[in-house]
C-alpha positions, 0 to 999 in steps of 0.5 A: 782634348790634347794638352796643346789645345789642338783638335784631337785627330778624329781617327786617332780619337776613334782608336783611343776610344776603341782600344782595350788597353788603358790609354792616358795622358798625365801631367807632372802635377800628378793628375790625369788629363785624359783617359780612354773608356777602357781605363775607366772601365777596367778600374770601375770609375767614371772618366770624370772621377779619374781626372778629379783625383791624383792618379797616385791614389789609384796605385796599391799602397805596396807599389807607391814607392816604386811608382814614385821612382818611375815618375822621377825617371819620367821627369828626367825625360826617360821612357819607361817600358814594362813597368808593372804595378797594382791599381786599386779598383772602385770596388776595392779589388786590385788589377795589375797594369803593365805600363809603357810610358813616354814623357814630353817635359817641354809640354809638361805631360806623360803619354802612357799605355797600360795593359791589364795583366792581372790574369797573366800575373795570377797564372804566373803566381799560381804556376810559381807556387805550384812549381815550388810545391812540386819541387818539394814533393819531388824532393820527398819533403815529409807531408807534415812539413809540406802542409804548412808550405802549401797553406802559405803559398795558397794564402799568398797567390789567392789573397785569402786570409785563412787557409787550413789543411785537415786530415779525416780520422777513422773515428769520424772526426778530423785533425788539423795539419796546417793553418795560416791566418793574418795573426798566426795559425788560427788553429793549432796543429793537432786540434781535433774537430767533431764533424757533427752538424753542417760544415764544409769539412763534413760536406767534403768528407761525405761527398768526396767533392769540393764544397763551399759555404757562404753563410755561417750565421745558422751553423751549429757546433764547434766549427760554426762557433769557431768560424764566426769568432774569427769573422769568416763569411765564405769557405771553400774546401777541396778534397785531398784524394789518396789511393781513391779515398778522401784522405783530407781537405784543404780549406780557404776562408775569407770575410768576403765571398770567395770567387766562383773559381776558388775550388778549381784553383785549389784542385791543383794544389790538393793533387800535389799534396795527394801525390806527396802523401802517396809518395810518403805512404809508398816510402813508408810502405817500402820501409815497413815491408823491408822491416817486416821481411827482415823480421820474418827472415830472422824468425825463419832462421830461428825456425830452421835452426830448430830453436826451442819453442819457448825461445821462439815465442819470446823472440817473435813477440819482441819482433812483432812489438817492434814492427808495430811500434808498440810494447805489447805483443804475445803468443798464447796457447789454447788450453781447452782442458782448463778453458784457459789462454796460456801466455807462452811468449810475451814481448820483453817490455811486458814480461813483468806485467804478464809473466810467461805462464799467465793464464786467462779465461778462455771463455771471456769473449772480450779478449781478442784471442778468445774470439780467435779460439771460437771462430778460428779467424783473426779478431780485433777489439778497439776502444776497450773498457778494461774496468768491466773485465776480470780483475787481473786482465783489467788491471793489466789493460789499465796499467798498459793503457791499451785500447786496441788489440788484434789477434790472429790464429796459429793453425797447427795440423788444421786446428787453432793451437793458439793465437798471436796478439798485438796491442796498442794505446792507439787504434791499430790500422784495420785489415793491415794489422791482421794480414801482417800478423798472420805472416808471423803466425804461419812461422810460429805454426811451422816451428810448433809442428817442427817441435812436435816432430822433433819431440816425437822423434826424440821420444822414439829414440829415447824409447829405443835407447831405453829398450836397448839398455833394458835388453843389454841388462837382461842379457847381462843378467842372463849370462851372469845368472844363467850361462856363467853360473852353469859354466862355473858349476860344470867347471867345479864338477869336472874338477871334482871328477878329476880329483877322484880319478885313480893315479893309474889313469893319467890320460883321463885325469889330463883330459878332465883337467883340460876340460876344466881349464876350457870351462874356466876360459869360457867363464872368463870369455862370458864375463868379458862379453857380459862387460861389453853388453852392460858392465856390472861395475857401471850399475854398481859403482857409477861412471868413475869406477867404470872408466877406471876399469876401462883404463886398467884393461886398456893395452895402451897406457891411459891417463885418467882424470875424473873431476865429477864423481856424483852419480848421473841418471843411468842413461847418461852414464851408459852413454858416456861409458860406451863413448869412452869404451869405443874411443879406447877400442879405436885407439888400440886398433887404429891410432898407433898411439903411445898414450891416451888421455881421458877426462870427465868433468861437469860444466854448464850443467852437463857432463864433458867427456874427452878422450885424446890420443897421440896417434896418427890421426886421420880417423873418419867417424863415418867409416865404421868407427862405431861412434855413429851409433853412439852419436845417435844414442847421445843425441837422443838424450840431448847431447852431442859427440864431436870428433877431431882427427887431423892427420898426424895430430892424433884423435880427440873425441868430445861428448857433451851430455846433460845431467838429465835426459833431455825432454822436449817441453810441451808446446 
């Protein structure tokens, strides 16, 4: 019945009744005067119930103030278009209405048409939430920060009181990553859950599909008790799938039964979270790869430089420990003869606990490295109980709190030479650790093979030098005791014969005198040759007296300074002597020098020999100076020879020699 009391036009009345939108006529007294069937149907009331109560009672409490402001504008005669507010339905649910209204103040009524835009609002809210989350994902927000934001967004647009995000662990449990509830987080981040018994958490993990539960009355275990405690009646979970595996789950819970489409609406958010996790893992993997490549480059450089194995073992242990974020990494050698694992390299933070040289039982199968020795393949030990191990290893393991160890073989010439191991107080990632560790064992194996080759070469060169020196000494003895003594005897015999010649035979006497003089010259030449082969003064008096003898015999004035008189091993003294002898000979022949300075000192545990002249310079050691062979001799002993000879600046020869012949340590 129209407010004017006039009959309602039948055609308009038919449209009024058939419209899907909500039509109404309201009075300024706050009551509805007329509603169409759609109005009643949408809100779930009868027409009589709607007309019998103030219409403001159907407005959502949060929108009452805005609705009253609109009513005030209508009372002033203003039309209102596109006003949206929530209407409370008979079952307590909420619908969004978009109103177009026009007042008739003279008639005391307001004509209104409302469209149910609930679905549109839901989609808009969901898209808005998705856009905000997608923006965070694109900006590279860390997953742990994203989880809380997503949980809040889901709680708001789905109008649910409880939202949780959990991550599945390798040990079969789950860890809470984010939680939203009316009174703050219902579960603290980091809380661990056992998946024993039935739960949505377990169903999602086992099936990799969405799951729901609407009855927790008979659910046992800690999850069931926790859910009943906070009053949850219905829970839906959607899996978070990363790289084909179920990384975790998003859960929404409510005291009321959740709608059937809940899992579908969650899927868009779990996909975004999966993208964020995949991106984070890609960034982490890239950073990990960059760090790993940098570490490998540093190790490869040390290998190329021929760093001693002991130094390399310590360096690679430090690199591996830092790369895996742990304090415990080591290189062990297999001593089959003694049935022992020998620690030849230990990361710096653990060297006091496990000094280099520590030996553990190679037959103890509960050591990952011992398993490597037996199988020749990578091995791991997780969840270690150190109390059952031998005293020393057990004590070390308990002190360091290690629960996970991975070891990879170091293969040299087809055999397991030893192993590289890394240990942690947390479980090391499966497969990934073994593969990354093997990249370092390959470099260590190369270094060991190189060291073996260098050791064999050095030993061979030392044998050659030793054999050469023995040959020199033998020739020197043969010349001194044989040829030289024979010549001296002949000289004496000739002189004796000369003394017996008659005065009337002057020609014979002169001939014998010339022969005796020639023999004397030959003796001196043999002595000179003998000194060049192996000077007796060097064996008898040492390097200092031998250098003084060289200085006295030099045709160029020599300023000699000997600050080290203690005897060194014979190979060292012989090498230093011949370097000095060759340098003085070169100065005499080529330098056009007025003086030569020779100095011998001890520094940094070795001998330093310098020979400097003030000649023309420009000497090229590679062009017949004789120092090339001497450099081989010096290097075989672990020393070095350097020559500096700029034109016009004279020539300087510097020899550095250890006080003991260098012997490559066992690797």
